PQR file with spaces between the fields and no chain letter, atoms N, CA, C, O and H, PARSE charges and radii, in Angstrom:
ATOM       1  N    MET     1      19.623   61.736  207.353 -0.4000 1.5000
ATOM       2  CA   MET     1      18.289   61.637  207.425 -0.0000 2.0000
ATOM       3  C    MET     1      17.881   62.113  208.673  0.5500 1.7000
ATOM       4  O    MET     1      18.454   61.607  209.638 -0.5500 1.4000
ATOM       5  N    THR     2      16.851   63.141  208.936 -0.4000 1.5000
ATOM       6  CA   THR     2      16.427   63.813  209.965 -0.0000 2.0000
ATOM       7  C    THR     2      15.353   63.239  210.482  0.5500 1.7000
ATOM       8  O    THR     2      14.598   62.747  209.643 -0.5500 1.4000
ATOM       9  H    THR     2      16.385   63.552  208.152  0.4000 1.0000
ATOM      10  N    SER     3      15.028   63.138  211.630 -0.4000 1.5000
ATOM      11  CA   SER     3      13.781   62.497  212.223 -0.0000 2.0000
ATOM      12  C    SER     3      12.759   63.716  212.603  0.5500 1.7000
ATOM      13  O    SER     3      13.132   64.736  213.183 -0.5500 1.4000
ATOM      14  H    SER     3      15.642   63.538  212.312  0.4000 1.0000
ATOM      15  N    ASP     4      11.609   63.497  212.251 -0.4000 1.5000
ATOM      16  CA   ASP     4      10.524   64.682  212.528 -0.0000 2.0000
ATOM      17  C    ASP     4      10.090   64.527  214.011  0.5500 1.7000
ATOM      18  O    ASP     4       9.358   65.380  214.513 -0.5500 1.4000
ATOM      19  H    ASP     4      11.306   62.669  211.780  0.4000 1.0000
ATOM      20  N    LYS     5      10.530   63.451  214.726 -0.4000 1.5000
ATOM      21  CA   LYS     5      10.002   63.136  216.003 -0.0000 2.0000
ATOM      22  C    LYS     5      10.557   64.163  217.062  0.5500 1.7000
ATOM      23  O    LYS     5      11.707   64.562  216.881 -0.5500 1.4000
ATOM      24  H    LYS     5      11.125   62.758  214.318  0.4000 1.0000
ATOM      25  N    LEU     6       9.897   64.601  218.078 -0.4000 1.5000
ATOM      26  CA   LEU     6      10.233   65.416  219.012 -0.0000 2.0000
ATOM      27  C    LEU     6      11.327   64.710  220.008  0.5500 1.7000
ATOM      28  O    LEU     6      11.066   63.716  220.686 -0.5500 1.4000
ATOM      29  H    LEU     6       8.962   64.277  218.225  0.4000 1.0000
ATOM      30  N    GLN     7      12.364   65.260  219.993 -0.4000 1.5000
ATOM      31  CA   GLN     7      13.675   64.696  220.887 -0.0000 2.0000
ATOM      32  C    GLN     7      13.393   65.050  222.377  0.5500 1.7000
ATOM      33  O    GLN     7      13.407   66.196  222.825 -0.5500 1.4000
ATOM      34  H    GLN     7      12.576   66.067  219.442  0.4000 1.0000
ATOM      35  N    VAL     8      13.141   63.943  223.070 -0.4000 1.5000
ATOM      36  CA   VAL     8      13.108   64.346  224.554 -0.0000 2.0000
ATOM      37  C    VAL     8      14.238   63.468  225.679  0.5500 1.7000
ATOM      38  O    VAL     8      14.762   62.486  225.153 -0.5500 1.4000
ATOM      39  H    VAL     8      13.129   63.012  222.706  0.4000 1.0000
ATOM      40  N    ARG     9      14.547   63.680  226.812 -0.4000 1.5000
ATOM      41  CA   ARG     9      15.454   63.106  227.761 -0.0000 2.0000
ATOM      42  C    ARG     9      14.420   62.147  228.656  0.5500 1.7000
ATOM      43  O    ARG     9      13.341   62.472  229.151 -0.5500 1.4000
ATOM      44  H    ARG     9      14.121   64.478  227.239  0.4000 1.0000
ATOM      45  N    CYS    10      15.075   60.913  228.698 -0.4000 1.5000
ATOM      46  CA   CYS    10      14.356   60.034  229.591 -0.0000 2.0000
ATOM      47  C    CYS    10      14.508   60.613  231.045  0.5500 1.7000
ATOM      48  O    CYS    10      15.651   60.967  231.335 -0.5500 1.4000
ATOM      49  H    CYS    10      15.952   60.649  228.295  0.4000 1.0000
ATOM      50  N    PRO    11      13.583   60.757  231.956 -0.5600 1.5000
ATOM      51  CA   PRO    11      13.652   61.198  233.271  0.2800 2.0000
ATOM      52  C    PRO    11      14.280   60.210  234.099  0.5500 1.7000
ATOM      53  O    PRO    11      14.633   60.527  235.235 -0.5500 1.4000
ATOM      54  N    SER    12      14.460   59.057  233.665 -0.4000 1.5000
ATOM      55  CA   SER    12      15.274   57.993  234.466 -0.0000 2.0000
ATOM      56  C    SER    12      16.850   57.894  234.189  0.5500 1.7000
ATOM      57  O    SER    12      17.626   57.912  235.143 -0.5500 1.4000
ATOM      58  H    SER    12      14.174   58.799  232.742  0.4000 1.0000
ATOM      59  N    CYS    13      17.204   57.814  233.178 -0.4000 1.5000
ATOM      60  CA   CYS    13      18.564   57.574  232.570 -0.0000 2.0000
ATOM      61  C    CYS    13      19.125   58.778  231.967  0.5500 1.7000
ATOM      62  O    CYS    13      20.331   58.823  231.725 -0.5500 1.4000
ATOM      63  H    CYS    13      16.573   57.800  232.403  0.4000 1.0000
ATOM      64  N    GLY    14      18.278   59.851  231.680 -0.4000 1.5000
ATOM      65  CA   GLY    14      18.921   60.806  230.662 -0.0000 2.0000
ATOM      66  C    GLY    14      19.103   60.781  229.239  0.5500 1.7000
ATOM      67  O    GLY    14      19.310   61.759  228.521 -0.5500 1.4000
ATOM      68  H    GLY    14      17.298   59.815  231.877  0.4000 1.0000
ATOM      69  N    LYS    15      19.005   59.514  228.874 -0.4000 1.5000
ATOM      70  CA   LYS    15      19.097   59.167  227.271 -0.0000 2.0000
ATOM      71  C    LYS    15      18.107   60.041  226.565  0.5500 1.7000
ATOM      72  O    LYS    15      16.987   60.317  226.995 -0.5500 1.4000
ATOM      73  H    LYS    15      18.837   58.719  229.457  0.4000 1.0000
ATOM      74  N    GLN    16      18.657   60.468  225.387 -0.4000 1.5000
ATOM      75  CA   GLN    16      17.699   61.291  224.632 -0.0000 2.0000
ATOM      76  C    GLN    16      17.023   60.289  223.559  0.5500 1.7000
ATOM      77  O    GLN    16      17.686   59.364  223.088 -0.5500 1.4000
ATOM      78  H    GLN    16      19.567   60.244  225.038  0.4000 1.0000
ATOM      79  N    PHE    17      15.997   60.457  223.278 -0.4000 1.5000
ATOM      80  CA   PHE    17      15.385   59.573  222.225 -0.0000 2.0000
ATOM      81  C    PHE    17      14.121   60.234  221.593  0.5500 1.7000
ATOM      82  O    PHE    17      13.734   61.300  222.071 -0.5500 1.4000
ATOM      83  H    PHE    17      15.458   61.208  223.660  0.4000 1.0000
ATOM      84  N    GLY    18      13.518   59.720  220.646 -0.4000 1.5000
ATOM      85  CA   GLY    18      12.358   60.285  219.756 -0.0000 2.0000
ATOM      86  C    GLY    18      11.086   59.927  220.358  0.5500 1.7000
ATOM      87  O    GLY    18      10.752   58.752  220.513 -0.5500 1.4000
ATOM      88  H    GLY    18      13.832   58.854  220.257  0.4000 1.0000
ATOM      89  N    TRP    19      10.402   60.873  220.684 -0.4000 1.5000
ATOM      90  CA   TRP    19       8.974   60.951  221.473 -0.0000 2.0000
ATOM      91  C    TRP    19       8.084   60.133  220.400  0.5500 1.7000
ATOM      92  O    TRP    19       8.174   60.512  219.232 -0.5500 1.4000
ATOM      93  H    TRP    19      10.673   61.828  220.559  0.4000 1.0000
ATOM      94  N    ASP    20       7.331   59.172  220.660 -0.4000 1.5000
ATOM      95  CA   ASP    20       6.484   58.524  219.861 -0.0000 2.0000
ATOM      96  C    ASP    20       5.288   58.397  220.879  0.5500 1.7000
ATOM      97  O    ASP    20       5.457   57.944  222.011 -0.5500 1.4000
ATOM      98  H    ASP    20       7.258   58.865  221.608  0.4000 1.0000
ATOM      99  N    GLU    21       3.984   58.855  220.372 -0.4000 1.5000
ATOM     100  CA   GLU    21       2.856   58.701  221.188 -0.0000 2.0000
ATOM     101  C    GLU    21       2.348   57.047  221.295  0.5500 1.7000
ATOM     102  O    GLU    21       1.449   56.663  222.043 -0.5500 1.4000
ATOM     103  H    GLU    21       3.846   59.223  219.452  0.4000 1.0000
ATOM     104  N    THR    22       3.065   56.260  220.457 -0.4000 1.5000
ATOM     105  CA   THR    22       2.524   54.810  220.613 -0.0000 2.0000
ATOM     106  C    THR    22       3.676   53.924  221.606  0.5500 1.7000
ATOM     107  O    THR    22       3.406   52.787  221.994 -0.5500 1.4000
ATOM     108  H    THR    22       3.795   56.573  219.850  0.4000 1.0000
ATOM     109  N    LEU    23       4.816   54.524  221.909 -0.4000 1.5000
ATOM     110  CA   LEU    23       5.641   53.926  222.752 -0.0000 2.0000
ATOM     111  C    LEU    23       4.932   53.457  224.352  0.5500 1.7000
ATOM     112  O    LEU    23       4.497   54.360  225.068 -0.5500 1.4000
ATOM     113  H    LEU    23       5.035   55.448  221.594  0.4000 1.0000
ATOM     114  N    PRO    24       4.885   52.473  224.671 -0.5600 1.5000
ATOM     115  CA   PRO    24       4.283   52.033  225.740  0.2800 2.0000
ATOM     116  C    PRO    24       5.155   52.286  226.893  0.5500 1.7000
ATOM     117  O    PRO    24       4.734   51.899  227.983 -0.5500 1.4000
ATOM     118  N    SER    25       6.235   52.837  226.844 -0.4000 1.5000
ATOM     119  CA   SER    25       7.024   52.909  228.228 -0.0000 2.0000
ATOM     120  C    SER    25       7.081   54.568  228.240  0.5500 1.7000
ATOM     121  O    SER    25       7.778   55.042  229.138 -0.5500 1.4000
ATOM     122  H    SER    25       6.577   53.150  225.959  0.4000 1.0000
ATOM     123  N    ARG    26       6.622   55.224  227.612 -0.4000 1.5000
ATOM     124  CA   ARG    26       6.640   56.772  227.600 -0.0000 2.0000
ATOM     125  C    ARG    26       6.158   57.243  228.976  0.5500 1.7000
ATOM     126  O    ARG    26       5.144   56.780  229.500 -0.5500 1.4000
ATOM     127  H    ARG    26       6.056   54.839  226.883  0.4000 1.0000
ATOM     128  N    PRO    27       7.006   58.280  229.595 -0.5600 1.5000
ATOM     129  CA   PRO    27       7.855   58.916  228.990  0.2800 2.0000
ATOM     130  C    PRO    27       9.423   58.631  229.245  0.5500 1.7000
ATOM     131  O    PRO    27      10.416   59.355  229.182 -0.5500 1.4000
ATOM     132  N    PHE    28       9.237   57.356  229.540 -0.4000 1.5000
ATOM     133  CA   PHE    28      10.629   56.834  229.624 -0.0000 2.0000
ATOM     134  C    PHE    28      11.186   56.091  228.370  0.5500 1.7000
ATOM     135  O    PHE    28      10.399   55.580  227.572 -0.5500 1.4000
ATOM     136  H    PHE    28       8.430   56.767  229.591  0.4000 1.0000
ATOM     137  N    CYS    29      12.432   56.031  228.203 -0.4000 1.5000
ATOM     138  CA   CYS    29      12.953   55.644  226.964 -0.0000 2.0000
ATOM     139  C    CYS    29      12.808   54.173  226.566  0.5500 1.7000
ATOM     140  O    CYS    29      12.850   53.804  225.392 -0.5500 1.4000
ATOM     141  H    CYS    29      13.071   56.445  228.850  0.4000 1.0000
ATOM     142  N    SER    30      12.588   53.139  227.879 -0.4000 1.5000
ATOM     143  CA   SER    30      12.350   51.993  227.769 -0.0000 2.0000
ATOM     144  C    SER    30      11.726   51.260  229.068  0.5500 1.7000
ATOM     145  O    SER    30      11.735   51.888  230.127 -0.5500 1.4000
ATOM     146  H    SER    30      12.553   53.438  228.832  0.4000 1.0000
ATOM     147  N    ASP    31      11.170   49.917  229.027 -0.4000 1.5000
ATOM     148  CA   ASP    31      10.567   49.397  230.027 -0.0000 2.0000
ATOM     149  C    ASP    31      11.396   49.286  231.337  0.5500 1.7000
ATOM     150  O    ASP    31      10.983   49.416  232.490 -0.5500 1.4000
ATOM     151  H    ASP    31      11.163   49.407  228.167  0.4000 1.0000
ATOM     152  N    ARG    32      12.758   48.995  230.871 -0.4000 1.5000
ATOM     153  CA   ARG    32      13.673   49.023  232.082 -0.0000 2.0000
ATOM     154  C    ARG    32      13.723   50.388  232.902  0.5500 1.7000
ATOM     155  O    ARG    32      13.662   50.400  234.132 -0.5500 1.4000
ATOM     156  H    ARG    32      13.093   48.890  229.935  0.4000 1.0000
ATOM     157  N    CYS    33      13.833   51.481  232.163 -0.4000 1.5000
ATOM     158  CA   CYS    33      13.965   52.665  232.984 -0.0000 2.0000
ATOM     159  C    CYS    33      12.309   52.931  233.612  0.5500 1.7000
ATOM     160  O    CYS    33      12.163   53.468  234.710 -0.5500 1.4000
ATOM     161  H    CYS    33      13.883   51.471  231.164  0.4000 1.0000
ATOM     162  N    ARG    34      11.377   52.584  232.957 -0.4000 1.5000
ATOM     163  CA   ARG    34       9.924   52.685  233.661 -0.0000 2.0000
ATOM     164  C    ARG    34      10.046   51.823  234.912  0.5500 1.7000
ATOM     165  O    ARG    34       9.505   52.242  235.935 -0.5500 1.4000
ATOM     166  H    ARG    34      11.496   52.148  232.065  0.4000 1.0000
ATOM     167  N    LEU    35      10.665   50.726  234.938 -0.4000 1.5000
ATOM     168  CA   LEU    35      10.516   49.757  236.295 -0.0000 2.0000
ATOM     169  C    LEU    35      11.422   50.321  237.142  0.5500 1.7000
ATOM     170  O    LEU    35      11.180   50.367  238.348 -0.5500 1.4000
ATOM     171  H    LEU    35      11.105   50.385  234.107  0.4000 1.0000
ATOM     172  N    ILE    36      12.521   50.795  236.642 -0.4000 1.5000
ATOM     173  CA   ILE    36      13.586   51.424  237.881 -0.0000 2.0000
ATOM     174  C    ILE    36      12.821   52.566  238.542  0.5500 1.7000
ATOM     175  O    ILE    36      12.917   52.630  239.767 -0.5500 1.4000
ATOM     176  H    ILE    36      12.717   50.757  235.662  0.4000 1.0000
ATOM     177  N    ASP    37      12.145   53.392  237.974 -0.4000 1.5000
ATOM     178  CA   ASP    37      11.483   54.681  238.372 -0.0000 2.0000
ATOM     179  C    ASP    37      10.187   53.817  239.303  0.5500 1.7000
ATOM     180  O    ASP    37      10.105   54.159  240.482 -0.5500 1.4000
ATOM     181  H    ASP    37      12.067   53.340  236.978  0.4000 1.0000
ATOM     182  N    LEU    38       9.494   53.055  238.961 -0.4000 1.5000
ATOM     183  CA   LEU    38       8.638   52.362  239.659 -0.0000 2.0000
ATOM     184  C    LEU    38       9.052   51.722  241.108  0.5500 1.7000
ATOM     185  O    LEU    38       8.381   51.810  242.136 -0.5500 1.4000
ATOM     186  H    LEU    38       9.561   52.777  238.003  0.4000 1.0000
ATOM     187  N    GLY    39      10.260   51.083  240.959 -0.4000 1.5000
ATOM     188  CA   GLY    39      10.867   50.484  242.141 -0.0000 2.0000
ATOM     189  C    GLY    39      11.424   51.640  242.997  0.5500 1.7000
ATOM     190  O    GLY    39      11.566   51.349  244.185 -0.5500 1.4000
ATOM     191  H    GLY    39      10.805   51.012  240.124  0.4000 1.0000
ATOM     192  N    GLU    40      11.757   52.848  242.649 -0.4000 1.5000
ATOM     193  CA   GLU    40      12.118   54.129  243.332 -0.0000 2.0000
ATOM     194  C    GLU    40      10.927   54.668  244.174  0.5500 1.7000
ATOM     195  O    GLU    40      11.081   54.903  245.372 -0.5500 1.4000
ATOM     196  H    GLU    40      11.642   53.084  241.684  0.4000 1.0000
ATOM     197  N    TRP    41       9.763   54.860  243.559 -0.4000 1.5000
ATOM     198  CA   TRP    41       8.552   55.006  244.113 -0.0000 2.0000
ATOM     199  C    TRP    41       8.018   54.071  245.207  0.5500 1.7000
ATOM     200  O    TRP    41       7.554   54.490  246.267 -0.5500 1.4000
ATOM     201  H    TRP    41       9.637   54.669  242.585  0.4000 1.0000
ATOM     202  N    LEU    42       8.115   52.773  244.876 -0.4000 1.5000
ATOM     203  CA   LEU    42       7.772   51.563  245.911 -0.0000 2.0000
ATOM     204  C    LEU    42       8.678   51.457  247.292  0.5500 1.7000
ATOM     205  O    LEU    42       8.235   51.031  248.359 -0.5500 1.4000
ATOM     206  H    LEU    42       8.492   52.433  244.015  0.4000 1.0000
ATOM     207  N    GLU    43       9.912   51.883  247.092 -0.4000 1.5000
ATOM     208  CA   GLU    43      10.984   51.764  247.910 -0.0000 2.0000
ATOM     209  C    GLU    43      10.992   53.322  248.670  0.5500 1.7000
ATOM     210  O    GLU    43      11.901   53.685  249.416 -0.5500 1.4000
ATOM     211  H    GLU    43      10.273   52.228  246.226  0.4000 1.0000
ATOM     212  N    GLU    44       9.986   54.024  248.379 -0.4000 1.5000
ATOM     213  CA   GLU    44       9.850   55.658  248.988 -0.0000 2.0000
ATOM     214  C    GLU    44      11.306   56.275  248.700  0.5500 1.7000
ATOM     215  O    GLU    44      11.836   56.868  249.640 -0.5500 1.4000
ATOM     216  H    GLU    44       9.247   53.729  247.773  0.4000 1.0000
ATOM     217  N    GLY    45      11.982   56.187  247.509 -0.4000 1.5000
ATOM     218  CA   GLY    45      12.860   57.182  247.103 -0.0000 2.0000
ATOM     219  C    GLY    45      12.365   58.321  246.703  0.5500 1.7000
ATOM     220  O    GLY    45      12.885   59.396  247.003 -0.5500 1.4000
ATOM     221  H    GLY    45      11.552   55.705  246.745  0.4000 1.0000
ATOM     222  N    HIS    46      11.225   58.203  245.927 -0.4000 1.5000
ATOM     223  CA   HIS    46      10.608   59.394  245.586 -0.0000 2.0000
ATOM     224  C    HIS    46       9.346   59.578  246.515  0.5500 1.7000
ATOM     225  O    HIS    46       8.569   58.659  246.770 -0.5500 1.4000
ATOM     226  H    HIS    46      10.802   57.330  245.683  0.4000 1.0000
ATOM     227  N    LYS    47       9.246   60.664  246.918 -0.4000 1.5000
ATOM     228  CA   LYS    47       7.980   61.198  247.573 -0.0000 2.0000
ATOM     229  C    LYS    47       7.296   62.317  247.202  0.5500 1.7000
ATOM     230  O    LYS    47       7.917   63.158  246.552 -0.5500 1.4000
ATOM     231  H    LYS    47       9.878   61.410  246.710  0.4000 1.0000
ATOM     232  N    ILE    48       6.065   62.526  247.493 -0.4000 1.5000
ATOM     233  CA   ILE    48       5.340   63.891  247.451 -0.0000 2.0000
ATOM     234  C    ILE    48       5.368   64.419  248.657  0.5500 1.7000
ATOM     235  O    ILE    48       4.876   63.830  249.619 -0.5500 1.4000
ATOM     236  H    ILE    48       5.561   61.843  248.021  0.4000 1.0000
ATOM     237  N    PRO    49       5.999   65.700  248.756 -0.5600 1.5000
ATOM     238  CA   PRO    49       5.794   66.099  250.161  0.2800 2.0000
ATOM     239  C    PRO    49       4.543   66.594  250.808  0.5500 1.7000
ATOM     240  O    PRO    49       3.806   67.335  250.157 -0.5500 1.4000
ATOM     241  N    ASP    50       4.296   66.319  251.790 -0.4000 1.5000
ATOM     242  CA   ASP    50       2.809   66.647  252.369 -0.0000 2.0000
ATOM     243  C    ASP    50       3.145   68.047  253.290  0.5500 1.7000
ATOM     244  O    ASP    50       3.838   67.961  254.304 -0.5500 1.4000
ATOM     245  H    ASP    50       4.895   65.717  252.319  0.4000 1.0000
ATOM     246  N    THR    51       2.699   69.063  252.925 -0.4000 1.5000
ATOM     247  CA   THR    51       2.885   70.181  253.643 -0.0000 2.0000
ATOM     248  C    THR    51       1.693   70.775  254.466  0.5500 1.7000
ATOM     249  O    THR    51       1.695   71.811  255.132 -0.5500 1.4000
ATOM     250  H    THR    51       2.136   69.133  252.101  0.4000 1.0000
ATOM     251  N    GLY    52       0.527   69.756  254.240 -0.4000 1.5000
ATOM     252  CA   GLY    52      -0.768   70.321  255.158 -0.0000 2.0000
ATOM     253  C    GLY    52      -0.640   69.762  256.472  0.5500 1.7000
ATOM     254  O    GLY    52       0.156   68.894  256.831 -0.5500 1.4000
ATOM     255  H    GLY    52       0.525   68.915  253.699  0.4000 1.0000
ATOM     256  N    GLU    53      -1.583   70.405  257.206 -0.4000 1.5000
ATOM     257  CA   GLU    53      -1.526   70.015  258.505 -0.0000 2.0000
ATOM     258  C    GLU    53      -1.964   68.540  258.798  0.5500 1.7000
ATOM     259  O    GLU    53      -2.867   68.144  258.061 -0.5500 1.4000
ATOM     260  H    GLU    53      -2.230   71.110  256.914  0.4000 1.0000
ATOM     261  N    SER    54      -1.548   67.739  259.637 -0.4000 1.5000
ATOM     262  CA   SER    54      -1.874   66.469  259.804 -0.0000 2.0000
ATOM     263  C    SER    54      -3.043   66.186  260.728  0.5500 1.7000
ATOM     264  O    SER    54      -3.152   66.819  261.777 -0.5500 1.4000
ATOM     265  H    SER    54      -0.814   68.061  260.235  0.4000 1.0000
ATOM     266  N    LYS    55      -3.835   65.348  260.411 -0.4000 1.5000
ATOM     267  CA   LYS    55      -5.202   65.112  260.970 -0.0000 2.0000
ATOM     268  C    LYS    55      -5.301   63.614  261.228  0.5500 1.7000
ATOM     269  O    LYS    55      -4.906   62.722  260.478 -0.5500 1.4000
ATOM     270  H    LYS    55      -3.746   64.833  259.558  0.4000 1.0000
ATOM     271  N    PRO    56      -5.960   63.473  262.549 -0.5600 1.5000
ATOM     272  CA   PRO    56      -6.012   62.087  262.942  0.2800 2.0000
ATOM     273  C    PRO    56      -7.278   61.433  262.042  0.5500 1.7000
ATOM     274  O    PRO    56      -8.210   62.034  261.505 -0.5500 1.4000
ATOM     275  N    PHE    57      -6.986   60.006  262.066 -0.4000 1.5000
ATOM     276  CA   PHE    57      -7.975   59.366  261.277 -0.0000 2.0000
ATOM     277  C    PHE    57      -9.428   59.303  262.107  0.5500 1.7000
ATOM     278  O    PHE    57      -9.466   59.330  263.337 -0.5500 1.4000
ATOM     279  H    PHE    57      -6.230   59.519  262.502  0.4000 1.0000
ATOM     280  N    MET    58     -10.429   59.228  261.393 -0.4000 1.5000
ATOM     281  CA   MET    58     -11.698   59.234  261.946 -0.0000 2.0000
ATOM     282  C    MET    58     -12.133   57.787  262.175  0.5500 1.7000
ATOM     283  O    MET    58     -11.910   56.889  261.363 -0.5500 1.4000
ATOM     284  H    MET    58     -10.398   59.206  260.394  0.4000 1.0000
ATOM     285  N    ILE    59     -12.722   57.638  263.252 -0.4000 1.5000
ATOM     286  CA   ILE    59     -13.427   56.090  263.471 -0.0000 2.0000
ATOM     287  C    ILE    59     -14.561   56.103  262.592  0.5500 1.7000
ATOM     288  O    ILE    59     -14.942   57.227  262.267 -0.5500 1.4000
ATOM     289  H    ILE    59     -12.903   58.368  263.912  0.4000 1.0000
ATOM     290  N    ALA    60     -15.216   55.085  262.114 -0.4000 1.5000
ATOM     291  CA   ALA    60     -16.251   54.924  261.108 -0.0000 2.0000
ATOM     292  C    ALA    60     -17.542   55.387  261.728  0.5500 1.7000
ATOM     293  O    ALA    60     -18.405   55.690  260.905 -0.5500 1.4000
ATOM     294  H    ALA    60     -14.907   54.172  262.379  0.4000 1.0000
ATOM     295  N    ASP    61     -17.844   55.501  262.917 -0.4000 1.5000
ATOM     296  CA   ASP    61     -19.126   56.111  263.377 -0.0000 2.0000
ATOM     297  C    ASP    61     -19.063   57.656  263.770  0.5500 1.7000
ATOM     298  O    ASP    61     -20.028   58.242  264.259 -0.5500 1.4000
ATOM     299  H    ASP    61     -17.143   55.255  263.585  0.4000 1.0000
ATOM     300  N    GLU    62     -18.038   58.159  263.552 -0.4000 1.5000
ATOM     301  CA   GLU    62     -17.785   59.580  263.933 -0.0000 2.0000
ATOM     302  C    GLU    62     -18.362   60.485  262.900  0.5500 1.7000
ATOM     303  O    GLU    62     -18.346   60.119  261.725 -0.5500 1.4000
ATOM     304  H    GLU    62     -17.254   57.683  263.155  0.4000 1.0000
ATOM     305  N    GLU    63     -18.835   61.557  263.212 -0.4000 1.5000
ATOM     306  CA   GLU    63     -19.485   62.445  262.291 -0.0000 2.0000
ATOM     307  C    GLU    63     -18.157   63.574  262.037  0.5500 1.7000
ATOM     308  O    GLU    63     -17.479   64.027  262.959 -0.5500 1.4000
ATOM     309  H    GLU    63     -18.848   61.854  264.167  0.4000 1.0000
ATOM     310  N    PRO    64     -17.971   63.894  260.625 -0.5600 1.5000
ATOM     311  CA   PRO    64     -16.997   64.915  260.264  0.2800 2.0000
ATOM     312  C    PRO    64     -17.107   66.164  261.119  0.5500 1.7000
ATOM     313  O    PRO    64     -16.346   67.112  260.926 -0.5500 1.4000
C-alpha cells in the first residue's frame, strides 16, 4: 500500500514522515521534536543574525 501523503523530513530529528495538514506539531514529526526546537530557541541555540547597524534605544520623550 502506497501513501499519497507528501513525505518530508523533520527539521529536528530528521525522521521522514507523511505530511498532514491536520498534524498539530507540523513541520515537526511530533510534539517532542517541536518542544526540543522551542527549547533551542529559548536557550539561544538558534539565532537570527542581525547584520544591521546597531542603534541606541530612544528615550520616550525624544523625537525620532
